[in-house]
N, C-alpha and C positions, 0 to 999 in steps of 0.2 A: 338751644333750639336752633335748627337751621330752617331757612325758607327756601323751598324749591319751586320756582315759578313754573306754570303750565303753559303750553302752547306758545304763543308769540309774546309772552310777558317777560319783563326783566325786573330785577330788584336793584334799586339804586340807593346810594347814601349821598345826601346833599353835602357839598363842601361848605365850609364856613364862609359866611359873608365877610366882605371887606370891612375892616374897622376904621380904616383911614382912607381918605381920598388920595389921588395921585399928587395933589398939592400939599398933603400933610394934615388936612383937617380931620380931627377925630370925630367919628359919627357915634351917636347914641344908638342903642339897640332899636329904638322906634324909628330912627331915620334910615336904618339899613334896609335895603331892598331884599326881598326873599331871593336867595341865590338860585340861579338857574343852571349852574354847572354842578354835575354830580359824577360820582364814580360808580360803575356797574359792579355789583357784588355777586349777582347770580343771573343766569340767562336760561330761559326755557328752551325746549328742544325744537321749536318751530313746528313744521308739519302742515296739515291742512286746517285752515281756519276760515270759517264761513265759505267753504267750498273752493278756496283758493290755496295753492301751495305757498307757504311762507318760509323763506330762507332767512335765518338769523344773520344779520350783518354786523352785529356787535358782539364783543366777548368780555369776559370778566377782566376788570382792570382798566377798561377804556374810560376816559373822561368824556362826558357827553353834555350837550346843551339840550335842555328839555323845555317843553311848553310851560308857561308860568303856573297854570293851575291843573296840570295833567296828573293823573294817577290817584292812587289811594294811599294815604299815609298810615303806617302801622308802627307799633312800638313792640320790639322783641328784646327781652333781656335788658331793658333800659336804653336801648339804642333805637333811634328813629330811622325808618326806611320808607321808601315809596315804591309801590308796585305799579307799573304802567305797561302799556303795550309798546312794542318796538316802534310802531308808527307815530307815537307821541314824542319820540326822540327826533330833534331837529338836525343835529350834527354831532360828529365826533370831534373833540377838541384835541389838538396836538400840544 
């Protein structure tokens, strides 16, 4: 099954959380923070949203930084994705 977002929404897949700190300490799953960096897997067409023209600034494959509790989590074919508005994306990560 494919997910095709509408309007100004994007579908992202969260990247794995770090399992060790920079100093080498191994973290348990409870100690790991929810990752905020994700990869975009689908982008909506943009268009007119709430009476304003929205141009999509992101594209498939971009790595982005998102708000911590943004979007709606969905599970498709055993994979977890998040659907959110483009405005919930804080930055593109190089």
